[in-house]
C-alpha positions in Angstrom: 286.0 -112.2 49.3 282.4 -111.1 49.0 281.1 -108.5 46.6 279.6 -105.4 48.3 276.6 -103.4 47.2 277.6 -101.1 44.4 276.3 -97.6 44.0 276.1 -96.5 40.3 277.7 -93.5 38.7 278.1 -90.0 40.0 276.6 -90.5 43.5 279.1 -93.3 44.2 282.0 -91.1 43.2 280.9 -88.2 45.3 280.3 -90.3 48.3 283.7 -92.0 48.0 285.6 -88.7 47.7 283.7 -86.6 50.2 282.8 -89.1 52.8 280.9 -86.9 55.3 279.1 -88.8 58.0 279.3 -92.0 56.0 282.8 -93.0 56.9 282.3 -96.4 55.4 282.4 -94.7 51.9 286.1 -94.3 52.4 286.4 -97.3 54.8 285.3 -100.7 55.6 285.7 -104.0 54.0 283.6 -106.3 51.8 283.7 -108.8 54.6 281.9 -106.4 57.1 278.5 -107.3 55.8 275.4 -105.3 56.9 273.9 -106.5 60.2 270.3 -107.7 60.3 269.1 -104.2 61.0 270.0 -102.0 58.0 273.2 -100.0 58.2 272.8 -96.2 57.8 275.4 -96.2 55.1 273.9 -99.1 53.1 271.8 -98.8 50.0 268.0 -99.0 50.7 266.1 -102.0 49.5 264.3 -101.4 46.2 261.2 -99.3 46.9 262.4 -98.7 50.5 262.5 -95.3 52.2 266.1 -94.0 52.1 265.3 -91.8 55.2 264.5 -94.7 57.4 266.9 -94.9 60.4 267.9 -98.2 61.9 266.8 -98.5 65.6 269.1 -98.6 68.5 268.2 -101.7 70.5 270.2 -101.7 73.8 271.5 -105.1 74.9 271.9 -104.1 78.5 275.7 -104.2 78.4 277.8 -101.2 79.5 281.5 -101.1 78.4 283.5 -99.0 80.9 286.9 -97.5 80.2 289.2 -95.5 82.5 291.2 -93.2 80.3 293.8 -90.6 81.2 295.4 -87.8 79.1 299.1 -87.6 79.8 302.1 -85.6 78.7 305.5 -87.2 78.1 308.8 -86.6 76.3 308.7 -88.5 73.0 311.3 -89.3 70.3 309.6 -90.0 67.0 312.8 -91.5 65.5 314.4 -93.5 68.3 316.8 -95.3 66.1 318.1 -92.0 64.6 317.8 -93.2 61.0 315.7 -92.7 57.9 316.3 -96.2 56.4 314.7 -95.2 53.1 316.7 -92.1 52.3 319.8 -92.9 54.4 319.5 -89.7 56.5 320.7 -89.5 60.1 318.8 -87.7 62.9 319.8 -86.7 66.4 317.3 -87.0 69.4 317.3 -83.2 69.6 315.8 -83.0 66.1 313.0 -85.5 66.6 312.0 -85.2 70.2 309.0 -83.2 71.5 306.6 -83.0 74.5 303.8 -85.3 73.4 300.3 -85.9 74.7 298.5 -89.2 74.7 295.6 -91.2 76.0 296.3 -94.3 78.2 293.8 -96.9 79.5 293.9 -97.8 83.2 292.3 -100.2 85.7 289.2 -98.9 87.5 289.7 -95.5 89.3 292.9 -95.0 87.2 294.7 -97.5 89.4 297.4 -98.6 87.0 298.0 -98.7 83.2 296.6 -101.7 81.4 299.1 -104.1 79.9 299.6 -103.9 76.1 297.4 -106.3 74.1 298.2 -106.4 70.3 295.8 -109.3 69.7 292.9 -108.8 67.2 290.5 -107.9 70.1 293.1 -106.1 72.2 293.6 -102.4 73.2 296.9 -102.1 71.4 300.2 -101.0 72.8 298.6 -98.6 75.3 301.7 -96.4 75.0 299.9 -93.1 74.4 300.2 -92.5 70.7 297.7 -93.7 69.5 295.5 -94.1 72.5 294.0 -97.5 73.4 291.6 -99.2 71.0 288.1 -98.8 72.5 286.0 -101.8 71.5 282.3 -102.4 71.8 279.4 -104.1 70.0 276.2 -102.7 68.5 273.7 -102.3 71.3 276.4 -101.5 73.9 276.6 -98.4 76.0 280.1 -97.0 76.3 281.0 -95.2 79.5 284.4 -93.5 79.4 285.8 -92.1 82.7 288.3 -89.5 81.5 290.9 -87.8 83.7 293.3 -85.0 82.6 296.8 -85.6 83.9 298.6 -83.3 81.5 301.4 -82.3 83.9 303.6 -80.6 81.2 301.3 -78.2 79.4 298.4 -78.2 82.0 296.0 -77.5 79.2 292.3 -78.5 79.3 291.5 -81.6 77.2 288.5 -83.7 76.2 287.5 -86.8 74.3 285.3 -86.5 71.2 284.1 -89.7 69.5 283.1 -90.3 65.9 280.5 -92.8 64.8 278.7 -93.5 68.0 275.5 -91.7 69.3 275.7 -89.1 72.1 273.9 -86.0 73.3 275.4 -82.5 73.4 276.6 -82.9 77.0 278.7 -86.0 75.9 280.1 -84.6 72.7 283.5 -83.4 74.1 283.7 -80.6 71.5 284.5 -77.0 72.8 282.9 -73.9 71.4 283.8 -70.3 72.4 280.1 -69.4 72.7 279.5 -72.3 75.1 282.9 -72.4 76.8 281.6 -73.7 80.2 279.9 -76.8 78.8 281.0 -79.8 81.0 283.3 -82.3 79.3 284.4 -79.9 76.5 287.5 -78.6 78.4 288.3 -80.8 81.3 290.9 -78.8 83.4 294.2 -80.4 84.5 293.7 -82.6 87.5 289.9 -83.0 86.9 287.8 -85.7 85.4 284.5 -86.2 83.4 282.5 -89.3 82.4 281.2 -89.5 78.8 278.3 -91.8 77.8 278.0 -93.0 74.2 275.7 -95.4 72.4 276.6 -98.0 69.8 274.0 -97.8 67.1 273.7 -100.4 64.4 275.1 -97.7 62.1 278.1 -97.4 64.4 279.6 -100.7 63.2 283.0 -100.0 61.8 286.3 -98.1 62.5 286.2 -94.6 63.9 288.6 -92.0 65.4 288.3 -90.4 68.7 290.4 -87.3 69.7 290.9 -84.2 71.8 288.5 -81.5 70.7 289.1 -79.0 73.5 289.8 -75.2 73.3 292.7 -73.9 71.2 296.0 -73.2 72.8 299.2 -71.2 72.1 302.2 -73.5 71.9 305.2 -72.7 74.2 307.6 -70.3 72.4 304.8 -68.4 70.6 303.2 -65.2 72.0 299.4 -65.5 72.7 297.2 -63.6 70.4 295.5 -60.5 71.9 292.2 -62.1 70.9 292.9 -65.5 72.4 290.6 -66.8 75.1 291.8 -66.0 78.6 292.0 -69.7 79.4 294.3 -70.2 76.4 296.6 -67.3 77.5 296.7 -68.5 81.0 297.5 -72.1 80.0 300.3 -70.9 77.8 301.9 -68.9 80.6 301.7 -71.9 82.8 303.1 -74.5 80.4 306.5 -75.9 80.9 309.6 -75.9 78.8 310.3 -77.8 75.6 311.8 -81.3 76.0 314.9 -81.7 78.1 316.6 -84.0 80.6 314.1 -83.1 83.3 311.2 -84.8 81.6 310.0 -88.4 82.0 312.2 -90.9 80.2 310.5 -92.5 77.2 311.5 -95.2 74.7 314.2 -96.6 76.9 316.0 -93.6 78.2 316.4 -89.8 78.5 317.2 -87.7 75.5 321.0 -86.8 75.7 321.5 -83.2 76.2 317.8 -82.2 76.0 315.8 -82.2 72.9 315.4 -78.5 72.4 318.7 -77.0 73.5 318.9 -74.4 76.2 316.6 -71.4 76.5 317.3 -67.8 77.4 315.9 -65.9 80.3 312.8 -65.0 78.2 312.0 -68.6 77.6 313.2 -68.6 73.9 314.6 -71.9 72.8 317.7 -72.5 70.8 316.7 -73.4 67.3 317.4 -77.0 66.4 319.2 -77.8 63.2 317.9 -79.7 60.3 319.5 -82.9 59.1 322.3 -81.8 56.7 323.1 -78.6 58.6 321.7 -75.0 58.9 319.2 -73.6 61.2 315.5 -73.9 60.5 313.6 -71.0 59.1 312.6 -68.3 61.6 309.0 -67.3 60.8 308.9 -65.0 63.8 311.0 -62.2 62.4 313.9 -64.0 60.8 315.0 -63.6 57.2 312.6 -65.1 54.7 315.4 -66.7 52.8 316.2 -68.8 55.9 312.7 -70.2 55.7 313.1 -71.4 52.2 310.3 -69.1 51.0 310.2 -66.2 48.6 311.2 -62.6 49.5 308.5 -60.2 50.5 306.5 -59.1 47.5 307.1 -62.4 45.7 304.8 -65.4 45.3 305.3 -68.8 46.8 304.2 -71.1 44.0 303.9 -74.1 46.3 300.8 -72.8 48.0 297.9 -74.9 49.1 294.2 -74.4 48.5 292.8 -71.6 50.5 296.1 -70.0 51.5 295.8 -67.1 49.2 298.5 -65.5 47.1 301.9 -65.1 48.7 300.7 -65.3 52.3 299.1 -62.6 54.5 301.8 -60.0 54.0 302.3 -60.5 50.3 305.4 -62.5 50.8 306.1 -66.0 51.9 303.2 -68.4 52.3 303.9 -69.4 55.9 301.1 -72.0 56.2 303.3 -74.8 55.0 302.8 -78.4 56.1 305.2 -81.2 57.0 307.1 -82.2 53.9 305.9 -79.4 51.7 308.8 -77.4 50.2 310.3 -74.8 52.4 313.5 -75.4 54.3 315.7 -78.0 52.6 317.3 -80.4 55.0 320.5 -80.8 52.9 319.4 -84.1 51.3 317.1 -82.8 48.6 313.8 -83.7 50.2 312.6 -80.1 50.8 311.1 -80.8 54.3 309.9 -77.6 55.8 309.6 -76.5 59.4 305.9 -75.8 59.3 306.3 -73.1 62.0 303.4 -70.8 61.2 300.8 -73.1 59.8 297.4 -71.9 60.9 298.6 -68.6 62.4 296.7 -66.3 60.1 295.4 -62.8 60.8 293.0 -62.6 63.7 294.1 -65.9 65.3 297.7 -65.1 66.3 299.6 -68.3 67.3 296.6 -70.2 68.6 296.2 -73.8 67.3 292.8 -75.5 67.2 292.9 -79.2 68.3 296.6 -78.9 69.3 296.1 -81.8 71.7 295.2 -84.0 68.8 298.2 -82.8 66.9 300.5 -83.7 69.8 299.0 -87.2 70.1 295.6 -87.2 71.8 293.8 -89.5 69.4 292.8 -93.2 69.1 290.5 -95.6 67.3 287.0 -96.7 68.4 285.9 -100.1 67.0 282.3 -101.2 66.9 281.4 -104.7 65.8 278.3 -106.9 65.5 277.5 -110.5 64.9 278.3 -110.2 61.2 281.9 -108.9 61.8 284.2 -111.8 60.8 287.0 -113.0 63.1 290.6 -112.4 62.1 294.0 -113.8 63.0 295.8 -110.5 62.8 294.6 -106.9 63.2 296.8 -103.9 62.8 295.9 -100.4 64.0 297.6 -97.6 62.1 297.0 -93.8 62.6 298.3 -91.4 60.0 299.1 -87.9 61.4 301.5 -85.0 60.8 303.3 -82.6 63.2 305.2 -79.4 62.4 307.0 -76.8 64.3 304.0 -74.6 64.7 302.9 -76.9 67.5 306.2 -78.5 68.5 309.1 -76.0 68.2 311.7 -78.4 69.4 311.4 -80.4 66.1 314.2 -79.9 63.5 311.6 -80.4 60.7 308.0 -81.4 60.1 307.3 -85.1 60.5 304.7 -87.4 58.9 304.0 -90.3 61.2 302.4 -93.6 61.8 301.4 -94.0 65.4 303.7 -91.3 66.7 306.8 -92.6 64.9 308.5 -91.7 61.6 310.6 -93.8 59.2 310.8 -97.5 58.7 311.8 -99.6 61.7 310.6 -96.8 64.0 307.0 -97.0 62.8 305.1 -100.2 63.7 306.5 -103.4 62.1 303.4 -105.5 61.3 303.8 -109.3 61.1 301.6 -112.1 59.6 301.9 -115.5 58.0 300.5 -117.0 54.9 296.9 -118.2 55.5 296.2 -115.5 58.2 292.9 -113.6 57.9 294.3 -110.0 58.2 292.5 -106.8 59.0 294.0 -103.2 59.0 292.1 -100.5 60.8 293.5 -97.2 59.6 292.6 -93.7 60.7 293.8 -90.2 59.9 293.8 -86.7 61.5 295.4 -83.4 60.7 295.5 -81.2 57.6 296.6 -83.6 54.9 295.1 -86.2 52.6 297.1 -89.4 52.3 297.2 -92.5 50.1 297.7 -95.7 52.0 299.6 -98.4 50.0 300.8 -101.9 50.9 303.5 -103.5 48.7 302.6 -106.9 47.3 299.0 -106.9 48.4 295.5 -106.2 47.1 292.1 -106.0 48.6 288.5 -105.3 47.5 287.4 -101.8 48.1 284.0 -100.9 49.4 284.2 -97.9 47.1 282.1 -99.5 44.4 283.8 -97.7 41.5 287.2 -99.1 42.4 287.0 -102.8 42.8 290.4 -104.4 43.7 293.0 -101.9 44.9 296.4 -101.7 46.5 296.2 -98.0 47.4 293.3 -95.9 48.9 292.8 -92.3 49.7 292.3 -91.3 53.3 291.7 -87.8 54.7 291.4 -86.1 58.1 288.8 -87.8 60.4 288.2 -90.6 57.9 289.1 -94.3 58.2 289.8 -97.4 56.2 289.1 -101.0 57.2 291.1 -103.4 54.9 290.7 -107.2 55.0 292.2 -110.1 53.1 293.6 -113.6 53.4 297.4 -113.4 53.5 299.0 -115.2 50.5 302.3 -113.4 49.7 305.3 -114.0 52.0 308.1 -111.4 52.0 309.7 -108.4 53.6 307.3 -105.6 52.5 306.7 -102.0 53.3 303.5 -100.0 53.7 303.5 -96.3 53.3 301.7 -93.1 52.2 302.0 -92.8 48.5 302.1 -89.0 48.6 305.9 -88.7 48.0 306.7 -86.0 50.4 304.7 -87.7 53.2 306.7 -90.9 52.6 310.0 -89.1 52.7 308.8 -87.2 55.7 308.4 -90.5 57.7 305.2 -92.3 56.7 306.6 -95.7 55.9 306.6 -98.9 57.8 307.6 -102.6 57.5 305.3 -105.5 56.9 306.8 -109.0 57.4 305.0 -112.0 56.1 306.3 -115.5 56.8 305.4 -118.7 54.8 
């Protein structure tokens, strides 16, 4: 593998940890060499101007995609087993109403077939959305339609890495709430236009960036936008037998139990017994937190001392302390994360939390061909946004625990590429057993684990040389035990 340009000292360390707009500081591979026009994230030539921007030179090609946002009932653990810890799960504990992007034939005629090849769109199953591929110099035109029949929330598509104007950003702001494309209503469509700059070469996420919403089962905040309050009142129930059948069949008995006349759901049980903690007025000891007036010592940066009321810190994340599931892992229910004073129960980017995300790939003539390419998205979901869950889950591509998450396969001699992206509130450490690759973070060199945080990506490349039945996983322990582990099979 080729040596990449190295940045010396402190600047390299800061770029690698912070990332910012230069996603390649946390991403990329040594084999993705700079194209003839200088990359925006590359080191300037000696004596060159570091503020010089590479030029966009259109090649006349337009890449069109017909994408639809859909809602569907989704079981994150369809085989009902955590093979690492030996824990059983029922469909009621791991099923929720998900959202996802799917690619279609023109005019949203019919879903495109799966294509898991190195230049394909992926599984096209919704989580993650299809891989959108283009080359430097291309114009991307995405015809987006909102078919969220369950929640009936507005949605959008916001890309990273490519160039666009404000009207094609897909990001909603309260002070400009009527901007087209930032909150496409249910049943309506919008066309986005994006440009693939030379500095766009690499792996990037795209995701829903529409207005915040209040999940079903939580009361809207008095200060919530009218659209959010209306959307919540119009949303449907938690998963049950009436929803579309996914993963080979309906969920027996419904995923959330029966609800009362007021729309309250029966609380699902955690693996190992016991109801989940009730952060909406239940006893604090049920939630696994400290009593009022005490201090939760497992707090996270920025959450304050002991939560808003001086008691339990309710902004817990999947896998962080809280309600024990009876097997010693300490998985919490995550019910109230982000519900701080002044925001009630609204959740920003809830569409992305529930599955509206995907990967955008831009290549150029210097991008090497590979035999196998794996697309893996790291994301987390807790009961703040999906109350039917029995506990928070840490997922790869919408699934949790080995043999539910994607099983990746290769053979010795294959040129292998992993395109990995992350969204949510957590930092992760991606690790593959039995393998090493050269990092583009110049201070690291050869690695077998790399940090990845929200909205950043990794592009890993190597020639396969080690047969075996391996696993890949997040090396943050409570994320691994929360579901972020998959199988990697390499044949001789």
